[in-house]
Structure formats: structure tokens, C-alpha cells
N, C-alpha and C positions, 0 to 999 in steps of 0.2 A: 328655822325654829330651833332654839337652843335646847339641849338636853338638860333637864332639871334634876340633879341628883338630890335625893331627899336627905336632908341633914338630920342628925339625932333630934334636934329641937323640933324640926318640922314633923318627924315621926311621932314625937310626943304630943304635939298639938293635934295631929290627925287622930291619934289614939283618944285624946280627950273629946274631940268632935264625935268620934264613933260612939264613945261612952254616952255622950249627951243624946245622940240619936237613939241609942238603945233605951235610955231612960225615958225619952219622949214616947217610945213605942210601947212602954210598959202597959198602958191602959188596954191596948189592943191585945197584947198577950194575956192580960188578965181576963178579957172577955172570952178568949179561946179556952183558957183554963176553966172558966165557969161553965163550959159546955155549950156556948152559944153557937159555935161552929168548930169544925176540926182545925186544929192548929197546923199551919204549913210545916212540912217536915224536911223539905229539900234545902239546898244551899241558897242563901239570899241572892236575889237578882240585884246587883249593885248599880246604883245610879250616881254619877258624879255631878254634883251641883257646883258649877264654877261661878263664883259671885264675889263681889266686894263685901267682905265680912270684917274689914277694918278700914279706917279712914273716914272721910266725911259722909259717906253714904252707907255706913255699916248698918244703920237702922233699917234701911230698905232690904239689905241682904238678909238680916235676921228675920224680917217679916216674911220674906220668901221661904226661908227655911221652915218656919212654923207652918206655913201653908202646905208645903210639900210633905212634911212629916205627918201632918194631920190627914192628908189625902192617902198616904201610904198606909197609915194606921187603919183606915177604914177598909182598904183592900185586904190587909192582913187579918183583920178581925173577922172577915167572912171566909177565911181559909187561905188567903193569898192567891197568887196566880195559879190557875188550874192547868196543869200540864200532864201529858200521858205518863211521865215518869214519877209523878207526885207533885203535890202543891208546893210552891215556893213563895217566900215572903219578898217584899220589896224593901230595899234598904238605901237610904240617902247617905252618901259620903260627901263631906264638905271640902271644897278646895277654894282657898282665899285668893282672889285675883287682885285684892287691894284696890279695886276700881280702875285698874290699868290694863290696857290691851296686851302689852308685852307680858305682864304677869299672867293674864288669862291664857295666853299661848303656852307659857311655861308650865302651868299646872295642868293644861290639857295633856301635855306630854307625860306628866306624872300619872294622870288618870289612865292613859293608854298603857304605860309601863306596868300598872297594877291590873291590867286586863279588864278594865271597865269599858264596855262597848256602848253605853248610853250616857250622854252628857246633857245637862240642862244649864241654860244661862239666859239672862234677859236684861239686866239693869244697865245696859250700854249697847247702843246700836253699833258703835265703833268696834267694841269687843266682839259683838256677834259677827260682824263682817269679817274680822280677822279669824275667828273660829271657823267660819264657813270655808274660807280659803284654805286654812290649814287642814281641816278634815277632808276636803276634796282631794288635796294632794296626798295625805296619808292613806286614804282609802284606795287610791289608785296604786300607790307604791307598796302597800302592805295589805292585800285583800284578805289575809287570814285573820287580821285584827281590825276589821272595819268598825267605824263608829257612827252612830246616828245622833243627831243634835236636835233637841226639843227646846224651842225658844218661847218663853212665857211673857216677855215684856219688851224686847227690842223691836221698835215699831217703825223704823225707817222703811218707807215703802220699797226701796231698792232691794231689800233682802228677799222679797218674793217676786221681784220683777227682774231687773237686769242681773242681779246676783243670785237668782234662785238656784237651788241645788237639790238634787234628789235626796241628799242626806239631811237636809234642814227642814224642819216643820215649825211654822209659827202659830202659836195658840192665842195670841192677842190680836185685836184689830189693829191694822197699821194706821199710821198717822193720818193718811188721807180719809180713811173710813171714820176715824174719830172726829176729824175736822168736819166732815159732812153732817155727822150727828149734831155737833155743836151748832153748826150753821143753820140747821133746821129750826133752832130756837132763836138764834141771833137775828136771822132775817126777818123775824116777826116783831123785833124791837123797833117800833116805828120812831121812837124818840131818839134813837142812837144816830148821831151825826159824825162823831169823831172817835177814833179808836187808836190805841197804842199797842204795837206788837213788840214783844220782848221774849228772848229765849236764850238757851245755853248754846255756846258756840262750838257745836260739834254736829255730826251728821244728822242726828234726830232733830235737834233744835233748829238747824238750818232748814230741814224738810218741813217742819211745822210752819215756820214763817213764810216759806215759799208757797205752800199750799194755802195759807191764810190769804195771801195777796191774790192768788188765783181765784179762790172761791168768793172772796169779797167783791172782786171785780165782776164776777158773773152774777152774783145774787144780790149784792147791795152796792151797786156802783155809786150810790149817793153818799155812802159813808166815806169820810176822809181819813186816811191813815196819817196821823199826826206824829207818829214816832215809829221807828222800825230799827231795832238794834239787837245785837247779840252780845253776851257778856261771857267772860271766861267761866268754864264749868268748874264748880267745886272750889273756886279760889277767891270768890268775893265774900268778904266777911261783913261788909257794911253796904247795904243796898240803899241807904238814904240818898246818895247822889242820883241813883236811878229813879227812886220814888219822887224826888224833887222835880226831876225833868218830866215825869209822867203828869204830875199835878199841874206844872206850869204849861204843859202842852194844850191844856183844855180838853183832854181826852175824857170821854164819858164812860169808857170801858177799856180794859186791858185784856188782850188775848195772849196766853202763854202756854207753852208745853212744859215749863219748868217742873221739876220733881225733886223730892228730898229736901235737903236744907236750902237749896237754891230757890225753892218755892216758898218755904216757911219764912226765910229771911226777907224775901221780896214783899210778901203780904204784910209782915210785921212793919216793915219800913213804910209801906203805903199807908198803913193805919196811923203811924206816928206823924206823918206829914199832913194828915187830914184828907187823903184822897177818898172820895165818897162814891166813886163810880163802880161799875160792875166788873167782876173778874170772870172771864170765860176761860176755863182751865181744863187741862187733860187730867190733872191729879190733885185738884184742890179739896178732895173729900177726905183726906187723912194725913198721917205723918206730921201732926202738929199744926197744920194750916188752919183748921177751924178754930182751935183754941187761940192761935195767934191773932186771928182776925176779930173774934168776939162778936158782939152785937152788930158791929159795923158790917158784918157779912150777911146778915139776915136778908134774904131776898136779893143779895148782890153777888154771891159766889155761886157760879154754875160749873158743874163738872160733868164729864162723860166717862162712862165705865161700861164694862160688860154686865155688871150687876151691882145693885146697892142693897144694903141690909133692909131698907124700907120698901123693897118691891112688895106690892100688896097681895101676896098669896100665902096660904097656910104652909105650903111646902117650903117656900123661901124663908118664912119666919122660923120654922122648925130647924132648917139648915143653919141659920145664923145662931139660934139659941144653942145648938149643939156645939158650934165653934166657941161660943162664949163660955160654955161649961168646961170645955177642954182647956181654954186659955182665959182664966178669969181676970187676970191683970188687965185693967183698962188700957195700959200702954201697949199691950199686944194685940189690940183690936184693929186688924187690917186683913180681912179675909178676901181672897180673890176667887171668884167662881171659876175663872178660866183655868187656874192652876189645878183645881179639883177635876175639871173636865179633862185637862191634859193627862193627869195620872190615870184617870179612868180610860182614856183613849190608849195609853201605853199598855195598861193591863189587858185591855181587849185585844190589842195588836199582838202581844206576846202569846196570849192564849190561842189566837187564830194561827199564828206562825208555828207554835209548837204542835198544835193539833193537825197541821198539814203533813206531818211526818218527817220534816226536815229539822236540822238543828236550829235552836233559837239563837239567832245571831242578828247583827245590825241590818244586813240586807233583807232578811226575812221579816224583821220587825218593820223596816221602812215600807216594804211592799204592803203590809197590812195597815200601817198608819194612814196610808193613802185612802183607805176605806173607812176610817174612823167615823162612827156615828154614835154619840153617847148622850145620856141625859142625867143630870144631877139636879135634885130639888125642883123638878118640873122644867128645867132649862135645857133644851136640846141644842146640840151643835154638831157640825160635821166638818170633815176635812175636804177641801177642794183639791183633787188629785193633780190638776193641771199646774198649780203653782205652790201647793202645800201651804195655803193660807186658810186658817180655820174660819168657818162661817158660823156666826153666832149672833144673838140679839145684842143690841146696844141700847143703853138708857142714858138720858140726860136728867140731872137732878139739881135742885136749888137748895142752898143752905137755909135752915130755919132752926128755931129753938125746939129742943126736945119737948114733946107733948103737944106741939102744934098739929093740926090735921095732917095726916100722912107721915108724921115723924115720930114713930114709936121708939125707935132706937137712936141714941146719940153716937158720936164718934169719939173713941178714946177717952170716955168719961168727961168730955168737954162740956156737955150740956147742949151741944149743937149736933144736928143730924141733917140728912139730905132727903128731901121729898122728890120722888120721881115725877117729872113733868112731861116726859116724852119717852116712848119706847119704840125702837125700830126693830122690826122682824129681821131675821137673817137676810131675807131677800131684799129688804130695803137698805140694809147696811152694806150689802155686797158691792164691790167695785170690780171693773174689768182689770185684767192684768196684761203684762207684756213679757211674761216668762217664756223662754224657749229652753226647756229643761233637757239637759243631757242625761240620759238614763243608762245605767250599767248594763 
């Protein structure tokens, strides 16, 4: 892994990012100043967010940043992380990977050089795999500056199976878990006879289609796969050729793990060619997809997530309303419950590690993260110590017009939202693992 020397320009950009983080943290500081809770007085506990903040998936990186900042604001508003030597705030520092694995490895070195011992990443399973390998090697080589890695979105199952690591914790349901949730709805679609599989050509996209074939064969052997293809990730500007093939295949449904612009452009193209089938998606509930599909998606776009804004509980509604008050711009409307649970898990682990009497470092945090058990807005989740795979509820929802039964909230001001049609308890969503973890 190359050593990344920080240029004056990069220092300036990092400074601007820190200033932005401080500005976003202002509401929490104001709450403390108003006497709602004592303000943390210790040095910030710095967290390095390694993510694509420029390039074709920059919007997803910025959505992550908003979620993480909001989560840390809530911790800081209640006084920060409580430690024997005094309370300390959490602070997110941004590192732009530009959506590239090599850049992710380079900025990891920058974070380590700045003595950051907690890093977070998610919007690429390929980058996550590279980070796991690099952190494993670094922690063995330099035990005085060990790093713990919290993963909020990289869902290739291999990351908590064959590549599982003591230093890596995944807070999203992996692709096989998400597929099982989707399949619990798809298998009941008696009219479905033909399906088209399409995905991004990298580790995650390949894993999604592989598991789709396996679960379809087991649960709906009568359904014919009429298309099965991968496309270059983040390089296709015109999906009309793919959409034309989908329509010509006679498919009644498309199953895809696409995310970001690769999903939005795909569904736009499908609408343009007049495809009227169902989309079974991992991420069809935001980032421009509902607005791109429009009325054609009502009852036809199905998504799986750890949580949806229209989960029908008072706690969930209050949680979502709070996020919308914090980020009133409709374009910023993409809140992830798992990221809130992740920050709560981290705060819990740091407090437990510090209270144990030893220094708060990556090894002591990792030991406590294995025991994470947290609740946000009525949603409880826990970490499975054997493979470091978070266990949490999963929901499946269908797109509908805002105001329809079960759709109080829309997505990104589009006028369309998602009605929850199936919820799996953590025990139902749980999958076996093949992790054989090496522990320090």
C-alpha cells in the first residue's frame, strides 16, 4: 500500500470538510449550550469516513455523511461518549476514495498517519475487501496504532464469511440476507413466470446474481430466467440497450442489486421503452429512482431495507420527522437506520472499553463491539460475535403514491413512497456463516 503524502490542496480540502462537519454539528452544540445536557469537554474521538465523495456515486457518499453526522450529533447532544477521564464528542472526518479501491487504500494510510483508529466505509464491497486486507496487515505490523473498521453498506457475503476479520464489523444485512427477504415476497407472486437478472460487474453485483439463481432454483423452480447479465459499474451512461433487451425477453420482472446512478439510469431506460414489469430491488427506494420511474412504479417497484420511513410505529415516525427537521431539503432525504444503530454501537463500545480501566484503543473497542446490543426508535439490533455480522430486522416495501394507505411519507419530494408489506424479525433474517476468525 503506497504512502499518501498530503498535498497542500488536500490539506485545504480536508480543512473545508472538517469545517463542514463542525457546522453540521452546531445544532448539537447549541442543545448543550441551552443546558439540555453537559457539553463534552474532552478531545474529540475522530472517525475516518472513507467514501466516494466525488465521481459518479458522490451523491451516495454525501448521503452517508449526513447520516453519520446526524448520528454523532445525537450522541454529542446528550453529552458525548462518557469516559472516566471526562466526556468526549464524536467527530467524523472525511476521506474521499473517489469510488476507487486504490484511492480507498491510499486515504486509509492518510487516516492512520493522522492517528485515527476508527474507520468507516461501505459503498463498495471491492473497496471493503481491500480495506480488510490492509487493516489486517497493518494491525499485525503496527500494534501500537491498530485500526477497527465499521462497514455500513458493503454487503458481499464473503466479507463476514471467508474474509471475516476480527477488526471488521458489518452493520448492514449482507446480500444473501437481503435476497431471502425479497424472495419471501417474490415466491408468492404466482403470476410470475419469466425474470431478468441484471447487476453491476463487481464482487457485490456478482454475488447478488449468484444468490438469485440459487434461491430461485430452490423456491421458484417454475420461474424461467430469461436474461442474466452484468454491466460495467459506473461507466454506462445509456441503459436503453439493456432496457430494450429486458423488454424483448418477455420478462415480467427484473431483479437487480444496482445502486446509485446505475439503478436510476436503468429504471429510467426501462420506463422509456415501455417495460411494465416488476422491479425487485435492493435499493429502489431512493437516490432518484422513484422519481425516475413515476406512476409506472406504483405497485411494481419492490425494495428491501433494514428500515423504511413508513414503518407503522410512533417511534419510527418521530425518528423520521426528526431527520427531516434536521435536513429539510427533499434532496437530502435518505436516512439509514443501520447507520444510526452503528454509531450507537460504537458509542456503547467506547464507553464500555473506557470504563474497563484500559486505554480506549482499537483492540478494546473491537472487543466491546462484539457485544453490541442497541435500540433506536424501537428497532433493536445486536452484533453476532462469531462473524461480526449485525443482526437486525429487515423489511420489504412496495412503491405507491404518497397519501395511499400506509404511505404517509414520500421519498425525496417525489410524491411517491414505500408501503411496508413484509417484516422479518432478526431471527428470521439471520443466516448461517462460514467464518473461522483469527483472533489476536
